[in-house]
KELUMLUM-431749 format. One line per 4 residues: number of its first residue (from 1); their letters; for each residue x negated, y negated, z of C-alpha. Coordinates in Angstrom, 2 decimals, padded with zeros to 5 digits. Example, Ala and Ser with C-alpha at 12.3 -4.5 7.8 and 13.67 -1.06 7.14 Angstrom:
REM KELUMLUM-431749
1 = as = -012.30:004.50:007.80 | -013.67:001.06:007.14
END
This chain:
REM KELUMLUM-431749
1 = mlsk = -006.12:-047.88:129.86 | -007.75:-048.81:126.60 | -010.70:-046.69:127.48 | -008.46:-043.61:128.09
5 = lmtl = -006.65:-044.08:124.77 | -009.91:-044.19:122.87 | -011.10:-041.02:124.60 | -007.80:-039.20:123.70
9 = gami = -008.01:-040.32:120.06 | -011.58:-039.05:119.81 | -010.51:-035.64:121.14 | -007.60:-035.38:118.67
13 = gagl = -009.88:-036.34:115.75 | -012.43:-033.70:116.75 | -009.71:-031.04:116.89 | -008.38:-031.91:113.43
17 = mmvs = -011.90:-031.74:112.03 | -012.37:-028.22:113.43 | -009.09:-027.04:111.89 | -009.89:-028.46:108.45
21 = tslp = -013.31:-026.82:108.34 | -012.15:-023.37:109.49 | -009.26:-022.85:106.98 | -009.83:-021.97:103.27
25 = anaf = -009.25:-024.71:100.70 | -006.31:-022.96:099.04 | -004.41:-022.58:102.31 | -002.72:-025.92:101.73
29 = ypvq = -001.85:-025.23:097.99 | 001.73:-024.35:097.00 | 002.44:-020.62:096.59 | 003.46:-021.06:092.92
33 = avtg = 000.13:-022.66:092.03 | -001.84:-019.81:093.61 | 000.28:-017.17:091.85 | -000.18:-018.88:088.49
37 = tvea = -003.94:-018.91:088.98 | -003.94:-015.14:089.69 | -001.85:-014.39:086.62 | -004.06:-016.54:084.44
41 = taap = -007.22:-014.67:085.47 | -005.74:-011.16:085.36 | -007.56:-008.62:083.13 | -006.21:-008.52:079.51
45 = vaek = -003.99:-005.57:078.60 | -005.74:-003.18:076.17 | -004.09:-003.06:072.73 | -003.42:000.23:070.92
49 = aqsi = -006.26:000.94:068.52 | -005.47:001.49:064.81 | -005.86:005.01:063.44 | -006.59:006.32:059.90
53 = svqa = -005.56:009.81:058.76 | -008.01:011.34:056.27 | -006.88:014.41:054.29 | -009.54:016.81:053.11
57 = ageq = -010.01:016.94:049.33 | -009.28:020.66:049.26 | -005.89:020.11:050.87 | -004.63:017.70:048.23
61 = tlvr = -002.25:018.93:045.55 | -002.83:017.29:042.18 | 000.08:017.15:039.74 | -000.91:016.84:036.09
65 = dnyt = 001.13:016.48:032.90 | 001.49:019.75:031.00 | -000.36:018.68:027.84 | -003.12:020.50:025.96
69 = alsl = -005.30:018.97:023.27 | -005.78:021.24:020.23 | -007.74:020.61:017.07 | -006.03:020.96:013.68
73 = resl = -007.96:024.17:013.08 | -006.79:025.64:016.40 | -003.18:024.60:015.75 | -003.17:026.18:012.29
77 = flky = -004.75:029.36:013.62 | -002.10:029.69:016.34 | 000.63:029.25:013.73 | -000.78:031.21:010.80
81 = gnrn = -004.00:032.94:011.86 | -002.38:035.91:013.56 | 000.06:036.81:010.76 | 000.49:040.44:009.88
85 = wsyt = -000.64:040.82:006.26 | 000.14:044.53:005.99 | 002.18:045.73:003.02 | 002.54:048.70:000.68
89 = ndpn = 003.00:048.79:-003.08 | 005.28:051.18:-004.92 | 003.70:051.87:-008.34 | 007.11:052.87:-009.66
93 = gtiq = 008.93:049.70:-008.55 | 010.41:047.14:-010.93 | 008.85:044.40:-008.79 | 005.34:045.11:-007.48
97 = wpfp = 002.41:043.48:-005.74 | -000.42:042.26:-008.04 | -002.60:045.31:-007.26 | -001.68:049.03:-007.29
101 = iavp = -002.71:049.42:-003.65 | -002.72:047.03:-000.67 | -005.79:044.74:-000.56 | -007.04:042.20:002.01
105 = itdg = -005.39:038.76:002.18 | -007.61:035.89:003.34 | -005.31:032.87:003.09 | -001.55:032.40:003.14
109 = ygpr = 001.05:029.87:002.11 | 001.24:026.65:004.10 | -000.88:023.81:005.58 | -004.59:024.42:006.07
113 = iapc = -007.97:022.73:006.35 | -009.19:022.36:002.77 | -012.01:024.91:002.25 | -013.70:022.88:-000.50
117 = ggcs = -013.95:019.31:-001.79 | -011.31:019.75:-004.51 | -009.09:022.17:-002.58 | -005.67:021.19:-001.25
121 = tfhh = -004.65:020.88:002.39 | -001.36:022.67:001.61 | -001.82:026.10:000.09 | 000.95:026.98:-002.35
125 = gvdf = -000.17:030.55:-002.85 | -001.62:033.68:-001.28 | -005.26:034.72:-001.75 | -005.93:038.42:-002.39
129 = tpgy = -009.54:039.65:-002.15 | -009.89:043.12:-003.70 | -013.38:042.34:-005.01 | -014.88:040.71:-008.07
133 = gaai = -013.64:042.19:-011.36 | -010.58:044.05:-009.93 | -007.74:044.35:-012.45 | -004.73:042.06:-011.82
137 = qaia = -001.30:043.37:-012.80 | 001.97:041.61:-013.63 | 004.40:041.67:-010.69 | 007.46:042.22:-012.97
141 = dgvv = 008.62:042.30:-016.58 | 008.39:038.91:-018.24 | 006.98:036.67:-020.95 | 003.64:034.81:-020.79
145 = ssvd = 004.36:031.07:-020.86 | 000.88:029.65:-020.21 | -002.76:030.65:-020.63 | -005.37:028.20:-019.37
149 = ngdw = -009.13:028.62:-019.70 | -009.80:025.49:-017.61 | -012.89:024.96:-015.49 | -011.19:022.98:-012.69
153 = syge = -008.34:023.48:-010.20 | -006.89:026.94:-010.96 | -009.76:027.87:-013.27 | -008.77:030.56:-015.76
157 = nviv = -005.09:031.25:-015.06 | -001.93:032.72:-016.52 | 001.76:032.00:-015.91 | 004.43:034.63:-016.59
161 = dhvi = 008.16:033.81:-016.69 | 010.62:036.31:-015.24 | 014.35:036.50:-014.67 | 014.97:038.20:-011.34
165 = ngqk = 018.35:038.38:-009.59 | 019.69:035.75:-012.00 | 016.92:033.26:-011.10 | 014.04:031.92:-013.14
169 = vqsl = 010.90:033.16:-011.40 | 007.37:032.25:-012.43 | 004.23:034.07:-011.27 | 000.88:032.26:-011.52
173 = yahm = -002.43:034.15:-011.43 | -005.43:031.87:-010.87 | -009.27:031.84:-010.58 | -009.65:034.80:-012.93
177 = mrgs = -013.06:035.91:-014.17 | -014.36:034.03:-017.20 | -013.21:035.71:-020.42 | -011.13:038.37:-018.65
181 = irvv = -007.61:037.22:-019.65 | -005.81:040.05:-021.53 | -002.63:038.27:-022.66 | -001.56:035.40:-024.92
185 = vgqa = 001.28:032.88:-024.79 | 004.61:034.41:-025.88 | 003.54:037.97:-025.15 | 006.05:040.20:-023.37
189 = vkvg = 004.57:042.11:-020.48 | 005.79:044.96:-018.33 | 005.40:045.30:-014.58 | 001.94:046.71:-013.90
193 = deig = 000.38:045.49:-017.17 | -003.10:044.04:-016.76 | -003.20:040.23:-016.87 | -006.92:039.75:-016.28
197 = qvgs = -009.61:040.32:-013.64 | -010.43:038.77:-010.27 | -013.01:036.00:-010.49 | -013.97:032.68:-008.92
201 = tges = -013.43:030.04:-011.61 | -012.12:026.52:-010.88 | -011.90:025.17:-007.31 | -012.79:028.41:-005.56
205 = tgph = -015.02:029.42:-002.65 | -015.39:033.07:-003.71 | -013.84:035.86:-005.82 | -010.12:036.19:-005.19
209 = lhle = -006.72:036.10:-006.85 | -004.65:033.05:-006.03 | -001.02:034.10:-006.63 | 001.88:031.65:-006.65
213 = ihin = 005.62:032.31:-006.98 | 007.96:029.54:-008.17 | 011.75:029.84:-008.00 | 013.47:027.47:-010.43
217 = gvpv = 010.31:025.36:-010.45 | 009.88:025.23:-006.65 | 006.90:027.05:-005.04 | 007.80:029.51:-002.28
221 = dpfe = 005.76:031.73:000.03 | 004.60:034.58:-002.28 | 003.94:036.99:000.58 | 007.41:036.60:002.05
225 = wlka = 009.02:036.72:-001.39 | 007.22:039.94:-002.35 | 007.96:041.49:001.05 | 011.66:040.82:000.40
229 = nan = 011.78:041.79:-003.29 | 009.06:044.32:-004.13 | 010.60:047.79:-004.45
END
């Protein structure tokens, strides 16, 4: 009996050994453990790559402030450089221009770049350039109130007092030729009378007549005043 039991046990043990060696190792693992292992070793999901949009330089629209840099000379030219200096003189008028016929004008009333070391940056007169030695005439009837033979500023100059339209008007004639003044203080003059001759005395860059008009002691634009009053 004992011998038969031992033989049966040996046969059962041999059978179990055959089963254990023929099945894979994971056959006895729980299903959940196997699934988790598969998930853990699955291939990673590819992420969406970043992208950069580059715009061509020619396609860009640049917005700039609407500013323009101008020099003082350019600004003054735009404001005064293109003025119309045309005029006519009536030799029979009671108020006339300082020359019998129209002559060139090279500088007007207003701010400017000083043309010389002693010249002003605000021009209170108008510069007429008829040529050296041209006769200068009184713009209206009046009385000579000043004669100056100075070597600086206005150079040789004359001031004539007038009463026009009930106002005290003074006309100043400057930079006259040395020794050319034809009038004296207190002398009554008529429109068209010769005051002196065009020169370049005082603070001057060339032969010209610098004419100023003062109304009740205040300088005004001589060109505009003569345009409005010469007849």
